[in-house]
Structure formats: C-alpha cells, structure tokens
PDB file with SEQRES, HELIX, SHEET and CRYST1 records, atoms N, CA, C and O in Angstrom:
SEQRES   1 A   64  MET PHE GLU ASP PHE GLU LYS PRO LYS VAL GLY LEU TRP          
SEQRES   2 A   64  ASP MET ILE GLN GLY TYR ASP VAL LEU LEU LYS GLU LYS          
SEQRES   3 A   64  GLU ASP TRP LEU GLN GLU ARG SER GLY LEU LEU GLN GLU          
SEQRES   4 A   64  ARG SER GLY TRP GLN GLN ARG GLU ALA GLN LEU GLN GLN          
SEQRES   5 A   64  GLU ILE ALA ASP LEU LYS ALA GLN LEU GLN MET ALA              
HELIX    1 AA1 LEU A   12  MET A   63  1                                  52    
CRYST1    1.000    1.000    1.000  90.00  90.00  90.00 P 1           1          
ATOM      1  N   MET A   1     105.049-161.260   4.317  1.00  0.00           N  
ATOM      2  CA  MET A   1     103.975-160.824   3.473  1.00  0.00           C  
ATOM      3  C   MET A   1     103.065-159.817   4.175  1.00  0.00           C  
ATOM      4  O   MET A   1     102.688-158.812   3.572  1.00  0.00           O  
ATOM      5  N   PHE A   2     102.700-160.068   5.450  1.00  0.00           N  
ATOM      6  CA  PHE A   2     101.795-159.172   6.164  1.00  0.00           C  
ATOM      7  C   PHE A   2     102.531-158.170   7.046  1.00  0.00           C  
ATOM      8  O   PHE A   2     101.897-157.433   7.801  1.00  0.00           O  
ATOM      9  N   GLU A   3     103.828-158.133   6.964  1.00  0.00           N  
ATOM     10  CA  GLU A   3     104.584-157.231   7.825  1.00  0.00           C  
ATOM     11  C   GLU A   3     104.332-155.766   7.499  1.00  0.00           C  
ATOM     12  O   GLU A   3     104.557-154.906   8.351  1.00  0.00           O  
ATOM     13  N   ASP A   4     103.870-155.456   6.287  1.00  0.00           N  
ATOM     14  CA  ASP A   4     103.686-154.073   5.876  1.00  0.00           C  
ATOM     15  C   ASP A   4     102.398-153.461   6.445  1.00  0.00           C  
ATOM     16  O   ASP A   4     102.259-152.239   6.488  1.00  0.00           O  
ATOM     17  N   PHE A   5     101.470-154.301   6.876  1.00  0.00           N  
ATOM     18  CA  PHE A   5     100.217-153.785   7.407  1.00  0.00           C  
ATOM     19  C   PHE A   5     100.399-153.334   8.848  1.00  0.00           C  
ATOM     20  O   PHE A   5     101.011-154.020   9.667  1.00  0.00           O  
ATOM     21  N   GLU A   6      99.848-152.158   9.131  1.00  0.00           N  
ATOM     22  CA  GLU A   6      99.915-151.659  10.506  1.00  0.00           C  
ATOM     23  C   GLU A   6      98.710-152.171  11.285  1.00  0.00           C  
ATOM     24  O   GLU A   6      97.624-152.350  10.734  1.00  0.00           O  
ATOM     25  N   LYS A   7      98.916-152.395  12.533  1.00  0.00           N  
ATOM     26  CA  LYS A   7      97.809-152.772  13.400  1.00  0.00           C  
ATOM     27  C   LYS A   7      96.957-151.519  13.648  1.00  0.00           C  
ATOM     28  O   LYS A   7      97.485-150.410  13.724  1.00  0.00           O  
ATOM     29  N   PRO A   8      95.653-151.705  13.772  1.00  0.00           N  
ATOM     30  CA  PRO A   8      94.819-150.534  14.063  1.00  0.00           C  
ATOM     31  C   PRO A   8      95.232-149.915  15.387  1.00  0.00           C  
ATOM     32  O   PRO A   8      95.533-150.614  16.355  1.00  0.00           O  
ATOM     33  N   LYS A   9      95.239-148.611  15.410  1.00  0.00           N  
ATOM     34  CA  LYS A   9      95.657-147.900  16.620  1.00  0.00           C  
ATOM     35  C   LYS A   9      94.416-147.434  17.377  1.00  0.00           C  
ATOM     36  O   LYS A   9      94.114-146.242  17.421  1.00  0.00           O  
ATOM     37  N   VAL A  10      93.716-148.373  17.960  1.00  0.00           N  
ATOM     38  CA  VAL A  10      92.531-148.076  18.742  1.00  0.00           C  
ATOM     39  C   VAL A  10      92.874-148.351  20.194  1.00  0.00           C  
ATOM     40  O   VAL A  10      93.176-149.476  20.591  1.00  0.00           O  
ATOM     41  N   GLY A  11      92.818-147.298  20.955  1.00  0.00           N  
ATOM     42  CA  GLY A  11      93.131-147.446  22.363  1.00  0.00           C  
ATOM     43  C   GLY A  11      91.890-147.386  23.222  1.00  0.00           C  
ATOM     44  O   GLY A  11      90.771-147.229  22.733  1.00  0.00           O  
ATOM     45  N   LEU A  12      92.113-147.515  24.492  1.00  0.00           N  
ATOM     46  CA  LEU A  12      91.021-147.483  25.453  1.00  0.00           C  
ATOM     47  C   LEU A  12      90.265-146.160  25.374  1.00  0.00           C  
ATOM     48  O   LEU A  12      89.037-146.140  25.451  1.00  0.00           O  
ATOM     49  N   TRP A  13      90.989-145.066  25.222  1.00  0.00           N  
ATOM     50  CA  TRP A  13      90.345-143.755  25.146  1.00  0.00           C  
ATOM     51  C   TRP A  13      89.410-143.671  23.936  1.00  0.00           C  
ATOM     52  O   TRP A  13      88.317-143.115  24.039  1.00  0.00           O  
ATOM     53  N   ASP A  14      89.828-144.215  22.803  1.00  0.00           N  
ATOM     54  CA  ASP A  14      88.985-144.229  21.603  1.00  0.00           C  
ATOM     55  C   ASP A  14      87.711-145.034  21.849  1.00  0.00           C  
ATOM     56  O   ASP A  14      86.630-144.634  21.416  1.00  0.00           O  
ATOM     57  N   MET A  15      87.834-146.151  22.532  1.00  0.00           N  
ATOM     58  CA  MET A  15      86.665-146.975  22.822  1.00  0.00           C  
ATOM     59  C   MET A  15      85.709-146.253  23.772  1.00  0.00           C  
ATOM     60  O   MET A  15      84.492-146.322  23.603  1.00  0.00           O  
ATOM     61  N   ILE A  16      86.260-145.564  24.765  1.00  0.00           N  
ATOM     62  CA  ILE A  16      85.429-144.808  25.709  1.00  0.00           C  
ATOM     63  C   ILE A  16      84.683-143.700  24.983  1.00  0.00           C  
ATOM     64  O   ILE A  16      83.496-143.487  25.229  1.00  0.00           O  
ATOM     65  N   GLN A  17      85.364-142.995  24.094  1.00  0.00           N  
ATOM     66  CA  GLN A  17      84.714-141.930  23.341  1.00  0.00           C  
ATOM     67  C   GLN A  17      83.611-142.500  22.442  1.00  0.00           C  
ATOM     68  O   GLN A  17      82.536-141.911  22.328  1.00  0.00           O  
ATOM     69  N   GLY A  18      83.874-143.627  21.818  1.00  0.00           N  
ATOM     70  CA  GLY A  18      82.859-144.278  20.996  1.00  0.00           C  
ATOM     71  C   GLY A  18      81.651-144.687  21.815  1.00  0.00           C  
ATOM     72  O   GLY A  18      80.511-144.552  21.371  1.00  0.00           O  
ATOM     73  N   TYR A  19      81.907-145.183  23.005  1.00  0.00           N  
ATOM     74  CA  TYR A  19      80.826-145.580  23.903  1.00  0.00           C  
ATOM     75  C   TYR A  19      79.998-144.364  24.308  1.00  0.00           C  
ATOM     76  O   TYR A  19      78.770-144.434  24.370  1.00  0.00           O  
ATOM     77  N   ASP A  20      80.680-143.243  24.584  1.00  0.00           N  
ATOM     78  CA  ASP A  20      79.979-142.010  24.942  1.00  0.00           C  
ATOM     79  C   ASP A  20      79.083-141.534  23.797  1.00  0.00           C  
ATOM     80  O   ASP A  20      77.967-141.073  24.033  1.00  0.00           O  
ATOM     81  N   VAL A  21      79.564-141.644  22.568  1.00  0.00           N  
ATOM     82  CA  VAL A  21      78.764-141.254  21.402  1.00  0.00           C  
ATOM     83  C   VAL A  21      77.528-142.143  21.306  1.00  0.00           C  
ATOM     84  O   VAL A  21      76.427-141.648  21.064  1.00  0.00           O  
ATOM     85  N   LEU A  22      77.697-143.438  21.491  1.00  0.00           N  
ATOM     86  CA  LEU A  22      76.556-144.360  21.443  1.00  0.00           C  
ATOM     87  C   LEU A  22      75.541-144.061  22.544  1.00  0.00           C  
ATOM     88  O   LEU A  22      74.335-144.126  22.307  1.00  0.00           O  
ATOM     89  N   LEU A  23      76.016-143.738  23.736  1.00  0.00           N  
ATOM     90  CA  LEU A  23      75.108-143.400  24.828  1.00  0.00           C  
ATOM     91  C   LEU A  23      74.308-142.146  24.508  1.00  0.00           C  
ATOM     92  O   LEU A  23      73.111-142.083  24.789  1.00  0.00           O  
ATOM     93  N   LYS A  24      74.961-141.152  23.924  1.00  0.00           N  
ATOM     94  CA  LYS A  24      74.280-139.910  23.551  1.00  0.00           C  
ATOM     95  C   LYS A  24      73.230-140.190  22.483  1.00  0.00           C  
ATOM     96  O   LYS A  24      72.118-139.668  22.565  1.00  0.00           O  
ATOM     97  N   GLU A  25      73.557-140.995  21.495  1.00  0.00           N  
ATOM     98  CA  GLU A  25      72.597-141.346  20.447  1.00  0.00           C  
ATOM     99  C   GLU A  25      71.401-142.084  21.045  1.00  0.00           C  
ATOM    100  O   GLU A  25      70.259-141.842  20.656  1.00  0.00           O  
ATOM    101  N   LYS A  26      71.666-142.982  21.988  1.00  0.00           N  
ATOM    102  CA  LYS A  26      70.580-143.725  22.640  1.00  0.00           C  
ATOM    103  C   LYS A  26      69.700-142.771  23.437  1.00  0.00           C  
ATOM    104  O   LYS A  26      68.474-142.875  23.395  1.00  0.00           O  
ATOM    105  N   GLU A  27      70.315-141.848  24.158  1.00  0.00           N  
ATOM    106  CA  GLU A  27      69.559-140.869  24.933  1.00  0.00           C  
ATOM    107  C   GLU A  27      68.677-140.016  24.018  1.00  0.00           C  
ATOM    108  O   GLU A  27      67.512-139.773  24.332  1.00  0.00           O  
ATOM    109  N   ASP A  28      69.223-139.566  22.901  1.00  0.00           N  
ATOM    110  CA  ASP A  28      68.450-138.777  21.934  1.00  0.00           C  
ATOM    111  C   ASP A  28      67.282-139.593  21.389  1.00  0.00           C  
ATOM    112  O   ASP A  28      66.165-139.089  21.272  1.00  0.00           O  
ATOM    113  N   TRP A  29      67.543-140.844  21.060  1.00  0.00           N  
ATOM    114  CA  TRP A  29      66.495-141.715  20.524  1.00  0.00           C  
ATOM    115  C   TRP A  29      65.384-141.918  21.554  1.00  0.00           C  
ATOM    116  O   TRP A  29      64.202-141.880  21.211  1.00  0.00           O  
ATOM    117  N   LEU A  30      65.762-142.134  22.813  1.00  0.00           N  
ATOM    118  CA  LEU A  30      64.774-142.346  23.866  1.00  0.00           C  
ATOM    119  C   LEU A  30      63.931-141.094  24.089  1.00  0.00           C  
ATOM    120  O   LEU A  30      62.726-141.189  24.318  1.00  0.00           O  
ATOM    121  N   GLN A  31      64.559-139.928  24.023  1.00  0.00           N  
ATOM    122  CA  GLN A  31      63.813-138.675  24.179  1.00  0.00           C  
ATOM    123  C   GLN A  31      62.834-138.489  23.025  1.00  0.00           C  
ATOM    124  O   GLN A  31      61.690-138.083  23.232  1.00  0.00           O  
ATOM    125  N   GLU A  32      63.285-138.785  21.821  1.00  0.00           N  
ATOM    126  CA  GLU A  32      62.414-138.669  20.655  1.00  0.00           C  
ATOM    127  C   GLU A  32      61.233-139.633  20.777  1.00  0.00           C  
ATOM    128  O   GLU A  32      60.087-139.264  20.522  1.00  0.00           O  
ATOM    129  N   ARG A  33      61.529-140.855  21.165  1.00  0.00           N  
ATOM    130  CA  ARG A  33      60.466-141.866  21.326  1.00  0.00           C  
ATOM    131  C   ARG A  33      59.486-141.437  22.408  1.00  0.00           C  
ATOM    132  O   ARG A  33      58.276-141.593  22.241  1.00  0.00           O  
ATOM    133  N   SER A  34      59.987-140.902  23.506  1.00  0.00           N  
ATOM    134  CA  SER A  34      59.130-140.437  24.589  1.00  0.00           C  
ATOM    135  C   SER A  34      58.203-139.334  24.087  1.00  0.00           C  
ATOM    136  O   SER A  34      57.015-139.317  24.409  1.00  0.00           O  
ATOM    137  N   GLY A  35      58.750-138.420  23.303  1.00  0.00           N  
ATOM    138  CA  GLY A  35      57.936-137.353  22.740  1.00  0.00           C  
ATOM    139  C   GLY A  35      56.855-137.888  21.819  1.00  0.00           C  
ATOM    140  O   GLY A  35      55.720-137.411  21.841  1.00  0.00           O  
ATOM    141  N   LEU A  36      57.206-138.876  21.011  1.00  0.00           N  
ATOM    142  CA  LEU A  36      56.224-139.473  20.103  1.00  0.00           C  
ATOM    143  C   LEU A  36      55.131-140.199  20.873  1.00  0.00           C  
ATOM    144  O   LEU A  36      53.961-140.143  20.495  1.00  0.00           O  
ATOM    145  N   LEU A  37      55.511-140.882  21.955  1.00  0.00           N  
ATOM    146  CA  LEU A  37      54.517-141.587  22.764  1.00  0.00           C  
ATOM    147  C   LEU A  37      53.576-140.607  23.453  1.00  0.00           C  
ATOM    148  O   LEU A  37      52.380-140.872  23.571  1.00  0.00           O  
ATOM    149  N   GLN A  38      54.112-139.472  23.910  1.00  0.00           N  
ATOM    150  CA  GLN A  38      53.264-138.454  24.531  1.00  0.00           C  
ATOM    151  C   GLN A  38      52.317-137.848  23.502  1.00  0.00           C  
ATOM    152  O   GLN A  38      51.146-137.599  23.792  1.00  0.00           O  
ATOM    153  N   GLU A  39      52.831-137.615  22.306  1.00  0.00           N  
ATOM    154  CA  GLU A  39      51.996-137.079  21.227  1.00  0.00           C  
ATOM    155  C   GLU A  39      50.871-138.066  20.895  1.00  0.00           C  
ATOM    156  O   GLU A  39      49.717-137.675  20.724  1.00  0.00           O  
ATOM    157  N   ARG A  40      51.226-139.330  20.808  1.00  0.00           N  
ATOM    158  CA  ARG A  40      50.228-140.372  20.514  1.00  0.00           C  
ATOM    159  C   ARG A  40      49.161-140.407  21.599  1.00  0.00           C  
ATOM    160  O   ARG A  40      47.971-140.530  21.309  1.00  0.00           O  
ATOM    161  N   SER A  41      49.594-140.297  22.846  1.00  0.00           N  
ATOM    162  CA  SER A  41      48.656-140.300  23.960  1.00  0.00           C  
ATOM    163  C   SER A  41      47.703-139.112  23.853  1.00  0.00           C  
ATOM    164  O   SER A  41      46.506-139.240  24.110  1.00  0.00           O  
ATOM    165  N   GLY A  42      48.241-137.967  23.474  1.00  0.00           N  
ATOM    166  CA  GLY A  42      47.403-136.789  23.292  1.00  0.00           C  
ATOM    167  C   GLY A  42      46.365-136.989  22.204  1.00  0.00           C  
ATOM    168  O   GLY A  42      45.207-136.598  22.352  1.00  0.00           O  
ATOM    169  N   TRP A  43      46.795-137.603  21.105  1.00  0.00           N  
ATOM    170  CA  TRP A  43      45.852-137.881  20.012  1.00  0.00           C  
ATOM    171  C   TRP A  43      44.787-138.878  20.447  1.00  0.00           C  
ATOM    172  O   TRP A  43      43.625-138.752  20.061  1.00  0.00           O  
ATOM    173  N   GLN A  44      45.169-139.855  21.238  1.00  0.00           N  
ATOM    174  CA  GLN A  44      44.189-140.839  21.721  1.00  0.00           C  
ATOM    175  C   GLN A  44      43.168-140.177  22.637  1.00  0.00           C  
ATOM    176  O   GLN A  44      41.979-140.492  22.586  1.00  0.00           O  
ATOM    177  N   GLN A  45      43.640-139.254  23.477  1.00  0.00           N  
ATOM    178  CA  GLN A  45      42.717-138.526  24.348  1.00  0.00           C  
ATOM    179  C   GLN A  45      41.765-137.667  23.519  1.00  0.00           C  
ATOM    180  O   GLN A  45      40.570-137.595  23.806  1.00  0.00           O  
ATOM    181  N   ARG A  46      42.302-137.021  22.497  1.00  0.00           N  
ATOM    182  CA  ARG A  46      41.467-136.191  21.624  1.00  0.00           C  
ATOM    183  C   ARG A  46      40.444-137.053  20.891  1.00  0.00           C  
ATOM    184  O   ARG A  46      39.292-136.647  20.733  1.00  0.00           O  
ATOM    185  N   GLU A  47      40.849-138.224  20.447  1.00  0.00           N  
ATOM    186  CA  GLU A  47      39.924-139.141  19.779  1.00  0.00           C  
ATOM    187  C   GLU A  47      38.786-139.529  20.724  1.00  0.00           C  
ATOM    188  O   GLU A  47      37.622-139.552  20.324  1.00  0.00           O  
ATOM    189  N   ALA A  48      39.125-139.832  21.969  1.00  0.00           N  
ATOM    190  CA  ALA A  48      38.104-140.207  22.945  1.00  0.00           C  
ATOM    191  C   ALA A  48      37.134-139.048  23.176  1.00  0.00           C  
ATOM    192  O   ALA A  48      35.927-139.258  23.294  1.00  0.00           O  
ATOM    193  N   GLN A  49      37.665-137.825  23.240  1.00  0.00           N  
ATOM    194  CA  GLN A  49      36.805-136.655  23.411  1.00  0.00           C  
ATOM    195  C   GLN A  49      35.850-136.502  22.231  1.00  0.00           C  
ATOM    196  O   GLN A  49      34.661-136.242  22.414  1.00  0.00           O  
ATOM    197  N   LEU A  50      36.373-136.665  21.032  1.00  0.00           N  
ATOM    198  CA  LEU A  50      35.543-136.531  19.841  1.00  0.00           C  
ATOM    199  C   LEU A  50      34.476-137.618  19.780  1.00  0.00           C  
ATOM    200  O   LEU A  50      33.340-137.353  19.387  1.00  0.00           O  
ATOM    201  N   GLN A  51      34.835-138.829  20.164  1.00  0.00           N  
ATOM    202  CA  GLN A  51      33.853-139.911  20.185  1.00  0.00           C  
ATOM    203  C   GLN A  51      32.740-139.607  21.190  1.00  0.00           C  
ATOM    204  O   GLN A  51      31.569-139.891  20.935  1.00  0.00           O  
ATOM    205  N   GLN A  52      33.108-139.038  22.313  1.00  0.00           N  
ATOM    206  CA  GLN A  52      32.098-138.668  23.315  1.00  0.00           C  
ATOM    207  C   GLN A  52      31.201-137.563  22.769  1.00  0.00           C  
ATOM    208  O   GLN A  52      29.984-137.608  22.945  1.00  0.00           O  
ATOM    209  N   GLU A  53      31.793-136.572  22.107  1.00  0.00           N  
ATOM    210  CA  GLU A  53      30.996-135.498  21.512  1.00  0.00           C  
ATOM    211  C   GLU A  53      30.031-136.051  20.466  1.00  0.00           C  
ATOM    212  O   GLU A  53      28.881-135.617  20.397  1.00  0.00           O  
ATOM    213  N   ILE A  54      30.480-136.990  19.661  1.00  0.00           N  
ATOM    214  CA  ILE A  54      29.611-137.615  18.650  1.00  0.00           C  
ATOM    215  C   ILE A  54      28.465-138.355  19.329  1.00  0.00           C  
ATOM    216  O   ILE A  54      27.313-138.246  18.910  1.00  0.00           O  
ATOM    217  N   ALA A  55      28.784-139.109  20.377  1.00  0.00           N  
ATOM    218  CA  ALA A  55      27.746-139.843  21.113  1.00  0.00           C  
ATOM    219  C   ALA A  55      26.733-138.866  21.709  1.00  0.00           C  
ATOM    220  O   ALA A  55      25.532-139.133  21.676  1.00  0.00           O  
ATOM    221  N   ASP A  56      27.197-137.740  22.253  1.00  0.00           N  
ATOM    222  CA  ASP A  56      26.295-136.736  22.826  1.00  0.00           C  
ATOM    223  C   ASP A  56      25.399-136.132  21.749  1.00  0.00           C  
ATOM    224  O   ASP A  56      24.204-135.936  21.970  1.00  0.00           O  
ATOM    225  N   LEU A  57      25.973-135.837  20.592  1.00  0.00           N  
ATOM    226  CA  LEU A  57      25.187-135.272  19.497  1.00  0.00           C  
ATOM    227  C   LEU A  57      24.139-136.268  18.995  1.00  0.00           C  
ATOM    228  O   LEU A  57      23.006-135.886  18.703  1.00  0.00           O  
ATOM    229  N   LYS A  58      24.522-137.542  18.898  1.00  0.00           N  
ATOM    230  CA  LYS A  58      23.561-138.573  18.482  1.00  0.00           C  
ATOM    231  C   LYS A  58      22.407-138.657  19.482  1.00  0.00           C  
ATOM    232  O   LYS A  58      21.245-138.790  19.099  1.00  0.00           O  
ATOM    233  N   ALA A  59      22.749-138.577  20.771  1.00  0.00           N  
ATOM    234  CA  ALA A  59      21.721-138.629  21.817  1.00  0.00           C  
ATOM    235  C   ALA A  59      20.786-137.438  21.699  1.00  0.00           C  
ATOM    236  O   ALA A  59      19.574-137.586  21.855  1.00  0.00           O  
ATOM    237  N   GLN A  60      21.329-136.262  21.427  1.00  0.00           N  
ATOM    238  CA  GLN A  60      20.497-135.062  21.262  1.00  0.00           C  
ATOM    239  C   GLN A  60      19.596-135.197  20.049  1.00  0.00           C  
ATOM    240  O   GLN A  60      18.435-134.790  20.097  1.00  0.00           O  
ATOM    241  N   LEU A  61      20.103-135.755  18.971  1.00  0.00           N  
ATOM    242  CA  LEU A  61      19.291-135.933  17.753  1.00  0.00           C  
ATOM    243  C   LEU A  61      18.145-136.914  17.984  1.00  0.00           C  
ATOM    244  O   LEU A  61      17.061-136.747  17.426  1.00  0.00           O  
ATOM    245  N   GLN A  62      18.380-137.921  18.795  1.00  0.00           N  
ATOM    246  CA  GLN A  62      17.328-138.909  19.073  1.00  0.00           C  
ATOM    247  C   GLN A  62      16.231-138.295  19.947  1.00  0.00           C  
ATOM    248  O   GLN A  62      15.071-138.699  19.862  1.00  0.00           O  
ATOM    249  N   MET A  63      16.591-137.334  20.774  1.00  0.00           N  
ATOM    250  CA  MET A  63      15.607-136.673  21.627  1.00  0.00           C  
ATOM    251  C   MET A  63      14.714-135.738  20.810  1.00  0.00           C  
ATOM    252  O   MET A  63      13.563-135.494  21.172  1.00  0.00           O  
ATOM    253  N   ALA A  64      15.242-135.229  19.730  1.00  0.00           N  
ATOM    254  CA  ALA A  64      14.479-134.243  18.948  1.00  0.00           C  
ATOM    255  C   ALA A  64      13.403-134.853  18.104  1.00  0.00           C  
ATOM    256  O   ALA A  64      12.690-134.137  17.400  1.00  0.00           O  
TER     257      ALA A  64                                                      
END                                                                             
C-alpha cells in the first residue's frame, strides 16, 4: 500500500543550506533589533534633553 510513496530526498547538504539560511535570517533580525534599540536610546536621550529644557524654562519663568 505505501510502496508507491517516495522517501523525502533530504540530505546533509540540504540541511546545512537550511541552517545557513536560518543563521542569515537571525543575523538580519539581530541587526534590525540593534538598530531599533539604538534609535530608542536616541529618542530617550532627546526626551531627557527636552525635559531639561522645560525645567530650565520653568525656572526662568519663576525668576521673572
């Protein structure tokens, strides 16, 4: 009954190539994530700068 089905022809080379593709995808994902984390850090620094500017302006207004 099952004699007509062929066994999958996946060899070691196919598995190695698949592994290489997965490694490349992981590397791309890590680079993208790193870029997003750096961008987030930049925004956090900008937020801190703006908060300091607001605090300075409030201080100037209280002096006036």
